[in-house]
C-alpha positions as semicolon CSV with decimal commas, in nm:
position;residue;x (nm);y (nm);z (nm)
1;X;-13,182;4,535;-6,803
2;X;-13,115;4,415;-7,157
3;X;-12,774;4,494;-7,306
4;X;-12,772;4,791;-7,539
5;X;-12,529;4,824;-7,825
6;X;-12,594;5,198;-7,817
7;X;-12,358;5,242;-7,524
8;X;-11,999;5,318;-7,634
9;X;-11,867;5,049;-7,397
10;X;-12,054;4,783;-7,595
11;X;-11,854;4,864;-7,907
12;X;-11,495;4,790;-7,995
13;X;-11,246;5,046;-7,867
14;X;-11,081;5,294;-8,104
15;X;-10,738;5,126;-8,092
16;X;-10,782;4,798;-7,904
17;X;-10,451;4,637;-8,008
18;X;-10,245;4,732;-7,704
19;X;-9,948;4,495;-7,714
20;X;-9,803;4,278;-7,990
21;X;-9,452;4,143;-7,946
22;X;-9,208;3,863;-8,012
23;X;-8,949;3,840;-7,736
24;X;-8,635;3,643;-7,661
25;X;-8,680;3,691;-7,287
26;X;-8,923;3,554;-7,028
27;X;-9,288;3,654;-7,075
28;X;-9,496;3,830;-6,809
29;X;-9,857;3,741;-6,735
30;X;-9,890;4,066;-6,540
31;X;-9,775;4,277;-6,836
32;X;-10,027;4,116;-7,072
33;X;-10,310;4,134;-6,818
34;X;-10,240;4,503;-6,748
35;X;-10,232;4,577;-7,121
36;X;-10,593;4,462;-7,166
37;X;-10,740;4,643;-6,867
38;X;-11,042;4,852;-6,969
39;X;-11,320;5,001;-6,756
40;X;-11,581;4,909;-7,020
41;X;-11,478;4,541;-7,022
42;X;-11,689;4,300;-6,823
43;X;-11,486;3,999;-6,931
44;X;-11,118;3,933;-6,981
45;X;-10,990;3,604;-7,117
46;X;-10,624;3,512;-7,094
47;X;-10,451;3,213;-7,254
48;X;-10,106;3,095;-7,153
49;X;-9,918;2,841;-7,363
50;X;-9,641;2,657;-7,178
51;X;-9,375;2,410;-7,283
52;X;-9,499;2,063;-7,190
53;X;-9,285;1,759;-7,120
54;X;-9,427;1,541;-7,397
55;X;-9,556;1,549;-7,753
56;X;-9,692;1,271;-7,970
57;X;-9,601;1,004;-7,716
58;X;-9,239;1,116;-7,680
59;X;-9,072;1,288;-7,384
60;X;-8,965;1,647;-7,462
61;X;-8,643;1,770;-7,298
62;X;-8,653;2,125;-7,435
63;X;-8,736;2,322;-7,744
64;X;-8,659;2,637;-7,932
65;X;-8,883;2,879;-8,117
66;X;-8,772;3,081;-8,415
67;X;-8,966;3,329;-8,623
68;X;-8,963;3,490;-8,963
69;X;-8,887;3,865;-8,965
70;X;-9,251;3,925;-9,067
71;X;-9,392;3,736;-8,766
72;X;-9,471;4,040;-8,553
73;X;-9,650;4,211;-8,843
74;X;-9,845;3,890;-8,901
75;X;-9,940;3,880;-8,533
76;X;-10,078;4,233;-8,569
77;X;-10,274;4,131;-8,879
78;X;-10,427;3,838;-8,691
79;X;-10,508;4,066;-8,396
80;X;-10,676;4,321;-8,621
81;X;-10,885;4,046;-8,777
82;X;-11,007;3,942;-8,430
83;X;-11,084;4,305;-8,346
84;X;-11,293;4,331;-8,664
85;X;-11,501;4,026;-8,564
86;X;-11,560;4,092;-8,192
87;X;-11,632;4,397;-7,972
88;X;-11,278;4,396;-7,835
89;X;-11,194;4,666;-7,582
90;X;-10,827;4,563;-7,558
91;X;-10,607;4,285;-7,696
92;X;-10,250;4,172;-7,630
93;X;-10,033;3,891;-7,767
94;X;-9,671;3,809;-7,688
95;X;-9,474;3,507;-7,816
96;X;-9,136;3,387;-7,702
97;X;-8,850;3,285;-7,929
98;X;-8,521;3,121;-7,839
99;X;-8,448;2,821;-7,619
100;X;-8,714;2,724;-7,365
101;X;-8,738;2,456;-7,098
102;X;-9,034;2,252;-6,982
103;X;-9,268;2,480;-6,789
104;X;-9,155;2,804;-6,958
105;X;-9,418;3,037;-7,102
106;X;-9,418;3,022;-7,482
107;X;-9,713;3,250;-7,561
108;X;-9,951;3,473;-7,368
109;X;-10,261;3,629;-7,525
110;X;-10,546;3,820;-7,367
111;X;-10,865;3,989;-7,481
112;X;-11,110;4,207;-7,292
113;X;-11,465;4,259;-7,417
114;X;-11,791;4,393;-7,272
115;X;-11,906;4,038;-7,185
116;X;-11,735;3,710;-7,089
117;X;-11,865;3,506;-7,382
118;X;-11,722;3,749;-7,634
119;X;-11,392;3,756;-7,445
120;X;-11,365;3,375;-7,446
121;X;-11,452;3,352;-7,817
122;X;-11,218;3,633;-7,920
123;X;-10,931;3,493;-7,714
124;X;-10,975;3,147;-7,865
125;X;-10,987;3,293;-8,217
126;X;-10,673;3,496;-8,144
127;X;-10,462;3,204;-8,021
128;X;-10,592;2,960;-8,284
129;X;-10,526;3,200;-8,572
130;X;-10,191;3,305;-8,429
131;X;-10,084;2,940;-8,413
132;X;-10,198;2,868;-8,769
133;X;-10,104;3,189;-8,950
134;X;-9,796;3,344;-8,788
135;X;-9,457;3,217;-8,914
136;X;-9,315;3,085;-8,588
137;X;-9,151;2,743;-8,581
138;X;-9,086;2,505;-8,292
139;X;-8,778;2,282;-8,279
140;X;-8,844;2,006;-8,025
141;X;-8,568;1,794;-7,874
142;X;-8,678;1,458;-7,736
143;X;-8,530;1,246;-7,458
144;X;-8,445;0,968;-7,703
145;X;-8,212;1,202;-7,895
146;X;-8,447;1,268;-8,186
147;X;-8,559;1,614;-8,294
148;X;-8,859;1,755;-8,477
149;X;-8,944;2,087;-8,641
150;X;-9,308;2,191;-8,615
151;X;-9,438;2,475;-8,829
152;X;-9,690;2,708;-8,677
153;X;-9,828;2,786;-9,019
């Protein structure tokens, strides 16, 4: 049976932005996954960004994230832009600030849509735009004693 855009489940939900947050505590995959649960969604895509042990050929010991006071509002703006482009049933995005160690979760985003392809595309758009447009900065500390600030936007 061919998909029909006449079915309400094929359309974006009324208020699909379920969770937007910047937190100074550990992030939960379960919380984000639960937030995007929707009976009309056939596909859910989840992206998890973790602190890696290297960057640009240098060993990373740890890092810290900081954000502008407008960052959460900017995350919502980015989320609403994704919702306008894709048939999103539910969307969630949470970013960590503060000091993190290698292996810690830095960002978790998820999108549910009627079909898997839409979910993958919307999730990629969400994380890419969040990284480029939301004022969150990363302060990396390297094993050789050097440090580097990286702007997310």
